[in-house]
C-alpha positions in Angstrom: -24.3 30.9 11.1 -24.1 34.4 10.1 -23.8 35.3 6.7 -19.8 36.3 7.4 -19.4 33.2 8.5 -20.9 31.1 6.1 -19.2 33.1 3.1 -15.6 32.0 4.6 -17.4 28.5 4.9 -18.1 29.5 1.0 -14.6 30.5 -0.3 -12.8 27.5 1.5 -14.9 24.6 0.7 -15.6 22.1 -2.0 -19.1 23.3 -3.2 -21.1 20.5 -2.3 -20.0 20.4 0.6 -21.2 23.4 2.3 -24.4 23.3 3.7 -23.2 20.3 5.6 -20.2 22.1 7.3 -22.2 25.2 7.8 -25.0 22.3 9.5 -22.6 20.8 11.1 -20.9 24.2 12.8 -24.1 25.5 13.3 -24.9 22.6 16.0 -21.7 22.9 18.2 -20.5 25.7 20.3 -16.7 26.1 18.5 -15.5 29.3 17.1 -13.9 28.0 13.4 -10.8 30.2 12.6 -8.6 30.5 9.1 -5.0 31.4 9.9 -1.7 31.6 8.2 -0.1 28.2 7.1 1.8 26.6 9.4 5.1 23.6 8.9 4.2 21.5 11.5 0.1 21.0 11.3 -3.0 21.6 8.8 -5.2 22.4 11.6 -6.0 22.2 15.5 -9.1 21.4 18.3 -8.7 23.7 21.4 -11.3 22.4 24.1 -12.1 25.6 25.9 -10.0 27.1 28.2 -11.5 29.1 31.5 -14.8 30.7 32.4 -17.2 30.9 29.5 -14.8 30.5 26.7 -15.9 27.7 23.8 -13.6 25.3 21.5 -12.0 26.8 18.4 -10.8 24.9 15.9 -8.2 26.4 13.2 -7.5 25.8 9.8 -4.7 26.9 7.7 -5.7 29.0 5.0 -3.7 27.6 2.7 -5.0 24.2 2.3 -7.4 22.8 -1.2 -11.1 22.8 -0.5 -10.4 19.5 -0.4 -7.3 18.8 2.2 -9.7 21.7 4.0 -12.7 20.1 4.8 -10.4 16.7 5.5 -8.8 18.7 8.1 -12.2 20.2 9.4 -13.9 16.6 9.9 -10.6 15.9 11.2 -10.7 18.5 14.2 -14.5 17.9 14.2 -14.3 14.9 16.0 -11.8 16.0 18.3 -14.8 18.1 19.3 -16.8 15.1 19.8 -14.7 13.2 21.6 -13.8 15.6 23.5 -17.8 16.6 24.4 -18.4 13.2 24.9 -15.1 11.8 27.1 -13.1 14.3 28.3 -9.8 14.0 28.9 -10.1 11.0 28.9 -9.5 8.8 26.3 -6.1 9.3 23.7 -5.7 12.2 20.8 -5.7 9.6 18.4 -7.5 6.5 20.0 -10.1 4.0 19.2 -12.9 6.6 19.9 -11.5 9.5 18.2 -11.4 7.1 14.7 -14.7 5.8 15.1 -16.4 8.8 15.0 -14.0 10.6 12.7 -14.4 8.2 10.2 -18.8 8.3 10.8 -18.1 12.2 10.6 -16.2 11.7 6.6 -19.0 9.1 6.4 -21.7 11.6 4.4 -18.9 13.7 3.0 -17.7 10.6 0.6 -19.7 11.8 -2.9 -18.7 12.2 -6.3 -20.3 15.6 -6.2 -17.7 16.2 -3.1 -14.7 14.7 -3.9 -12.7 13.8 -7.5 -12.6 10.5 -8.3 -8.8 10.3 -7.2 -9.4 11.5 -4.2 -12.4 9.6 -3.2 -10.7 6.2 -3.8 -8.2 7.2 -1.2 -10.1 8.5 1.0 -11.9 5.0 1.1 -8.7 3.2 1.7 -8.0 5.5 3.9 -10.7 5.1 6.4 -9.9 1.5 6.3 -6.6 2.6 8.0 -6.5 5.6 9.9 -3.4 7.1 10.9 -3.6 10.1 13.7 -3.3 12.4 10.2 -4.1 12.3 6.5 -1.2 13.7 6.4 0.5 9.9 7.3 -0.9 8.3 4.8 1.1 8.8 1.7 -0.7 8.2 -1.0 -3.8 10.6 0.4 -1.5 13.0 1.0 0.1 12.7 -2.9 -4.1 13.3 -4.7 -4.2 15.9 -2.9 -1.4 17.6 -3.5 -2.3 17.4 -7.7 -4.9 19.4 -6.3 -2.6 22.1 -4.5 -2.1 25.3 -6.1 1.6 25.4 -6.5 4.5 26.9 -8.8 4.0 24.8 -12.6 8.3 24.3 -12.4 7.8 22.3 -8.6 7.4 18.6 -9.3 7.2 15.7 -5.9 10.5 14.0 -5.5 8.6 10.7 -5.8 7.3 11.5 -9.2 10.8 12.4 -10.6 12.5 9.6 -12.5 15.6 7.2 -11.3 19.3 9.0 -11.5 16.9 13.2 -11.4 18.9 16.2 -10.2 17.0 18.4 -8.2 17.4 21.6 -6.4 15.0 21.4 -3.1 13.3 24.0 -1.3 16.6 24.8 1.1 19.0 25.4 -2.1 21.0 22.5 -1.9 21.3 20.4 -4.8 20.7 16.4 -5.0 20.8 13.6 -7.0 17.9 11.2 -6.3 18.0 8.2 -5.1 16.7 4.4 -3.5 13.3 3.9 -2.5 13.4 3.7 1.2 9.4 2.7 2.3 8.3 6.6 1.5 11.7 8.3 1.8 14.6 8.5 -1.2 18.4 8.4 -0.2 19.3 11.3 -2.5 23.1 12.8 -2.6 23.2 15.7 -1.6 25.8 17.6 -4.4 26.8 20.4 -2.1 28.3 18.7 1.1 28.7 15.3 -0.7 26.5 14.2 2.3 23.5 11.1 1.9 20.1 12.2 3.1 17.0 10.4 3.4 14.2 12.8 1.4 10.9 12.3 2.0 8.7 11.2 -1.4 6.2 14.2 -0.8 8.4 16.9 -0.7 8.4 20.1 -3.8 11.4 19.9 -5.7 12.8 22.0 -9.0 13.9 19.9 -11.4 17.9 20.7 -13.0 18.2 17.7 -15.6 
């Protein structure tokens, strides 16, 4: 790995995972890119297209180090499955789940992940979903390590009936929980909406 690429890994990944990440990268024919934040995904894997091209993994540059590592392993599993099976498997089928779980195991250490993230990850691996963001508990724990405005709070952490301002500027009152979302009353138009418990908002009361 060239020094510039190694510096990027040091910048974005947990310190004690750098050597293992660099080794996993060197063992494969991959181009690794850190890109501007995307709202619909944290990262992606793209198989080679055309003669002479190589696989590419892109990762959002605004992820905290722990989310970055988990997302990298997620996409690395796509690479390995593609290398072994081509397009003959489901994107997040049993082959991918087994590969993702195996690749993540060496990183499940207290010198890499904080204890709360480690516990959430271990539970996550017992019920692997297509995306780490689909795991409510893991996502909530990881958000504790994001760099964000100190005024922001998760809807899930607001007290019952608290008033809050959403990112779009609309004002709501927190209502009852419906699984992972809350039925909230919008003061701006009088309607009720289902709002994710993981939405970052500004508490007004």
